[in-house]
C-alpha positions in Angstrom: -19.9 49.2 34.3 -20.1 52.2 36.7 -16.7 53.4 37.9 -17.5 52.6 41.4 -18.0 49.2 40.8 -15.0 48.7 38.7 -12.7 45.9 40.2 -9.1 46.7 40.6 -8.5 43.8 38.2 -10.8 45.4 35.5 -9.2 48.5 35.8 -5.8 47.2 35.4 -6.9 45.3 32.3 -8.5 48.4 30.8 -5.9 51.0 31.7 -3.1 48.7 30.5 -4.4 47.3 27.2 -3.4 50.3 25.0 0.1 50.5 26.2 0.7 46.8 26.0 -0.7 46.5 22.4 2.0 48.9 21.3 4.7 47.4 23.3 4.1 43.9 22.4 4.0 44.9 18.6 7.7 45.5 18.9 8.7 42.2 20.5 10.0 39.1 19.0 7.4 36.8 17.6 8.1 34.0 20.0 7.9 36.2 22.8 4.2 37.4 22.2 2.8 33.8 22.3 3.1 33.3 18.5 0.7 30.6 17.1 2.2 27.3 17.4 5.5 28.4 19.4 5.4 25.2 21.2 4.7 22.8 18.3 6.7 19.5 18.8 7.7 20.1 22.3 6.8 18.3 25.5 6.2 20.2 28.8 5.7 18.6 32.2 3.6 20.9 34.4 4.1 20.0 38.0 1.7 21.6 40.6 1.0 21.3 44.4 2.5 22.0 47.7 1.3 25.0 49.8 -2.1 26.1 48.5 -2.0 29.7 49.3 0.1 30.2 46.0 -2.9 29.1 43.9 -1.2 25.9 42.3 -4.5 24.8 40.9 -5.7 27.9 39.6 -2.2 28.7 38.0 -2.5 25.3 36.2 -5.9 26.3 34.8 -4.5 29.6 33.5 -1.4 28.3 32.0 -2.0 24.9 30.8 -4.6 25.9 28.2 -2.3 28.6 26.8 0.4 26.1 26.6 -1.7 23.8 24.7 -3.0 26.6 22.5 0.7 27.1 21.6 1.1 23.8 20.4 2.9 22.3 23.4 2.3 18.6 24.2 1.6 19.1 28.1 1.7 16.3 30.8 0.1 17.6 33.9 1.2 16.1 37.3 0.2 16.8 41.1 3.0 14.5 42.2 6.6 15.1 42.5 7.1 11.4 41.7 7.0 12.4 38.1 10.6 13.5 38.5 11.5 9.7 39.1 10.3 8.5 35.8 13.4 8.7 34.0 11.6 8.0 30.6 9.2 10.8 31.2 11.9 13.2 32.2 14.3 12.3 29.3 11.4 13.2 26.8 10.6 16.5 28.3 11.7 19.8 26.6 10.5 22.1 29.5 9.6 21.7 33.2 7.1 24.1 34.8 6.8 23.6 38.6 4.3 25.3 40.9 5.1 23.8 44.1 5.7 25.9 47.2 7.6 24.7 50.3 7.3 20.8 51.0 9.8 18.2 50.9 11.5 16.6 47.8 13.0 13.0 48.1 16.5 12.2 47.0 15.1 10.2 44.1 12.7 13.0 43.1 15.6 15.6 43.3 17.9 13.6 41.4 15.5 13.1 38.7 14.5 17.0 38.2 18.2 18.0 38.8 19.4 15.6 36.0 16.9 16.6 33.6 17.8 20.3 33.7 21.5 19.6 33.5 21.1 17.4 30.5 19.2 20.2 28.7 15.6 20.5 29.7 14.3 24.0 30.3 13.0 25.0 33.8 10.5 27.8 34.4 8.4 29.1 37.3 7.5 32.0 39.5 7.1 33.3 43.0 7.0 30.5 45.7 6.3 27.8 43.2 9.9 27.7 42.0 11.7 30.0 44.5 10.5 28.8 47.8 10.3 24.9 47.2 12.2 22.3 49.3 14.0 24.7 51.5 16.5 22.2 52.7 17.7 21.3 49.3 20.7 23.6 48.5 21.5 21.9 45.0 17.7 22.8 44.0 18.4 26.3 45.0 21.8 26.5 43.1 19.7 25.4 40.1 17.0 28.0 40.4 19.5 30.9 41.3 17.6 32.1 44.4 15.6 31.4 47.5 12.7 33.3 49.1 13.5 34.6 52.7 11.1 37.6 53.3 8.2 39.7 52.0 8.4 42.7 54.2 4.8 44.1 54.7 3.1 41.3 53.0 0.8 42.5 50.4 1.9 45.9 49.3 2.1 48.3 46.5 5.4 48.4 45.0 7.1 48.9 41.4 8.7 46.7 39.1 11.7 48.3 37.0 12.9 46.6 33.8 16.5 46.8 33.7 17.0 45.0 30.3 15.3 46.4 27.4 17.1 44.4 24.8 16.4 40.9 26.1 13.4 39.3 24.4 11.7 38.5 27.8 11.4 42.1 28.6 11.7 43.8 25.3 9.2 46.8 24.8 8.0 46.8 28.4 7.9 49.7 30.7 8.3 49.7 34.4 4.9 48.8 36.3 3.1 48.6 39.5 2.2 45.5 41.5 -0.1 45.1 44.6 1.3 41.9 46.0 4.2 40.4 47.9 7.5 42.2 47.2 9.8 39.2 47.4 13.1 39.7 49.3 15.5 36.8 48.2 19.0 35.4 48.4 20.1 35.3 44.8 22.9 33.9 42.7 25.2 37.2 42.0 25.7 35.6 38.4 22.2 35.6 37.3 21.3 37.5 34.1 18.8 40.0 35.8 16.2 41.5 33.5 13.9 43.4 36.2 14.4 44.7 39.8 12.4 46.2 42.6 13.4 48.7 45.3 12.4 48.7 48.8 11.3 51.7 50.7 12.4 50.6 54.2 8.7 51.3 55.5 8.3 47.7 56.6 12.0 47.0 57.5 14.1 50.1 57.9 17.5 48.5 57.4 16.8 47.6 53.8 15.7 51.1 52.9 16.8 51.6 49.2 17.9 48.3 48.6 17.4 46.7 45.0 16.4 43.2 44.6 16.3 41.3 41.4 12.5 40.3 40.2 13.1 38.4 37.0 16.2 36.6 35.9 17.4 34.0 33.4 20.3 31.5 34.1 21.7 28.1 32.9 22.3 24.9 35.0 24.1 22.3 33.2 22.9 22.4 29.7 19.3 23.7 30.7 17.9 27.1 30.5 16.3 28.3 33.7 13.7 31.1 33.9 12.5 32.7 37.2 10.0 35.5 38.1 9.2 36.4 41.8 5.8 37.8 40.5 2.7 35.5 40.8 1.7 35.3 44.5 -1.7 34.4 43.4 -3.2 33.8 40.1 -4.7 37.4 40.2 -1.3 38.7 39.8 -1.3 37.7 36.3 -4.0 40.1 35.6 -1.2 42.7 35.4 -0.6 42.4 31.6 3.3 42.9 32.1 3.6 40.2 34.7 1.6 37.8 32.7 3.6 38.7 29.5 7.0 38.3 31.0 6.1 34.8 32.5 4.9 33.7 29.1 7.9 34.9 27.4 10.1 33.3 29.9 8.5 30.0 29.4 8.9 30.2 25.7 12.5 31.1 26.1 13.2 28.2 28.5 11.4 25.6 26.1 13.8 26.1 23.5 16.6 25.0 25.8 17.2 21.8 23.7 16.9 23.7 20.4 18.8 26.8 20.5 22.3 27.6 21.7 22.3 29.6 24.9 24.4 32.3 25.2 26.9 33.1 28.2 24.3 34.3 30.8 26.8 35.0 33.5 26.5 38.7 34.7 28.8 39.0 37.8 27.9 41.6 40.4 31.4 41.3 41.8 33.6 41.3 38.6 
């Protein structure tokens, strides 16, 4: 392919491949999407809401990978799935890609109860962090809520702040060309990666640091969130895709592994 015709997506894949191969070689087996990592586990993949965040294409990217790893995946384009108590009780993990919209009382009750009782929850960008804006208990569960993306689609850097956690082990700081999410966040999340604002698009936040990737628990359930993934093309950045897959695998073990105390208070 001539250099002048090389797309940004192809460039990212080619230039990152060598470094990512070495980094992933040092990561835990489950973190590198080991074969059959999901064997015997059930996942509910719920997608819909605002279409600008590519819920359908994200489904088409992640569901085949989940099945390849041995997960038994139920795909739903309706929040009514959350009201099916038998279904929710059977789930080991819930992945939600549903930006904005409204969730009914019964739907919310079913989702919150499943996670409190031990199901894992995983998601990214607005599909988990900008859903159901009027439901504060939902936001309490997720650990954050989107409020702005100054400048829209811009170039920015993601900084790995925890090099020991299996979700980010072996990874280095990396660049994104996407929305740099500014969020209201739980100060007790275990933060794994952050980003810094330049103030170019909002002068009053110059130099501020914002969490990008975090873990937490809600009741007995593990919760994983990443603000990366504005559109499915964001996952062409190898680090962004790797972090999301590792976070999903970590959350899927919610019912099977003891979760350590993940509280990391900013204000001790």
